[in-house]
N, C-alpha and C positions, 0 to 999 in steps of 0.2 A: 354644478360642475360636471356631474355624471351625464346630464342632458346634453351639455356641450360636447362631451367626449363621444357620445353615441351619435350625435348630429354630425360630427367630424368624420366618424367612421362611415356612416351612411353616405355622406357627400363624396368621400373618396371612392367608395365602392361604385356609386352611380356614375360619377365622372369618368372613372376608368372603363366602365362598360361602354360609355359613349365614345371614349377615345379609341378603344380597340375595335369597336364596331366600325367607326370611320376608317381606321387603319385597314381593316379587312376589306371593306368595300373599295377603298382607294387602290389597294394592291390588286384586287381582281379586275378593276377597271383598267389599270395599267397593263395587266397581262392580256386583256382583250382588246387593247388598242384605243381605248377612250382617253387619250392623253390629256385633253383639255379639261374634261370633267374630273379626271383624277387629280389634276393640279388644283382645281377649285376645292375639292374635298380635302386635299392635303392642307390647305390654309386653315380650315376649321379644325382639322385633326391636330395640328401642332399647337394651336391655341389651347385646346382642351388638354392636351398632353402636358403642357407647361403648367397649367393650373393644378392638375392632379399631382404631378411630380413635386411641385412646390409645396403643396399641402403635406405630403409625406416627408419631404426632406426637412421641412421646418420643425419636425418633431419625430426624429428617427428613433428616439428611445421608447416610443409607444408602439408596442408590437401589434396592437389592434389596427393601427393605421396601415402598417405594412401588410397585415393579413387582408385587410379590406382592399388594398391595392392589388394584391395577388389574386384574390377571388374575383375582383372586378375584371381583371385581365382575362381569366378563364371564361367567365360568363360572356364577356365582350366578344370573344372569338365565336361562340355559338350564336349570339345575337347578330353579329356581322354576317355570318354565313346564311342565316335565315333571311336577312334583308336582301342579300345578293340573290338568293333563290326567288324571292318575290319580284326583284327587278328583272330576273331572267335575261341577263345581258348576253348578247352574242347569238350565235347560230349553232345548230347541231346537224350532223349528217347521220341519217338513219339508214342502215343497211338491213334489208329484209330478204330472207330466203324462204321461198315457198315451193311446195311440190304440187299444189293444187292449181292447175292451169285453168280449170273450168270457171273459177270465180273472177278471172281477169282483174286481179288485184291492182295492177299498175293503173289501168284506166279508172277504176273506182277511186283510187287515191288521187289521181289527176282531177277527177270530177269534184273532189272535195276541195280543190284549189291548190294542191301541192304540185311542185315540179318533180317528176319521176323519170329517172333513166333506168331502163330495164334491159336485161340480157339473159341468155340461156347459159347456165353454168352446170358443171358436173360435180355431184356430191358423192359421198361414199356409196349411197344407195341408188344412184341414178341421176337423171336430169332434174334440175331445179331451175326456178326462175329467180333471178337476183334483181333486187330493186335498190336504187340509191335515191334518197330523198333529202333535200336540204330544207330546213325550216328554222324560223326564229325559235329560241329556247322557250319563249312564252307559249308556243303551240305544241311543245313536246308531248305533254301528257294527252292532249286531245288527239294527236296523231297516233300515239300508241293505242289508245282506246279504239280508234277507227280501224286500225290494222287488225287488232284482236277480234273486233266484231266481225270482220270479213273473213279472217283466217286465224282461228284460235291456236293453230299448230305452227304458225309462222315463227321462224327464228329471227329475232330482232337484236341488233347491236348498234349502239350509237357512239359517236365521238364528236369532238369539237374541232372544226377546221380552223387552221391558223390564218389562211388567206382564201379569199373568194375572188375569182376573176372570170369573166365571160359567162356565156350560156344563159339559161333561163333566168338567172337571178341578177343579171347586170342592172336592170332597172328596178328590181324588187328588193334588193338587199336592205335598203333603208325603209321600205314601206310595209314589210310583212308578207303574208301569204297572198298570192295572186288571186284576185276575185274574178269570177267569170260572169 
């Protein structure tokens, strides 16, 4: 009897981790515009949800089942976020500000296969070079490392664009970094 109760608690916990992970990934896919993939994930998500909720609802007087459901929910959010980080869906825009013109940061980043738009900007302490780089999120850390290798004093800010239209990335958006 105790073995059955422990098995039920563990099953509820694991199933709810799976449900919330799917829910988190589906929500992030929806926000990033992957509507058909999100719809497919939602089918699996709802099946898992019904199974987990049914297990808890069939025995509401067992506090361990409710606790397992709640803990599984919390852990599922963390697991879902980790999965999305690994999937690295979407693109980022990286803005770089440098004061060192001698290293020609823009062309060195271009030679690494990235599209770079650059212009002269004015900062508090004088002229700066401003660079804007669009890259798939899966290349984000590699890009940061390259920038820091070239200019360890560069100021770097990134954001996620909501729409991409025209320019260097018209043909590249689905294929990743342009190879030379």
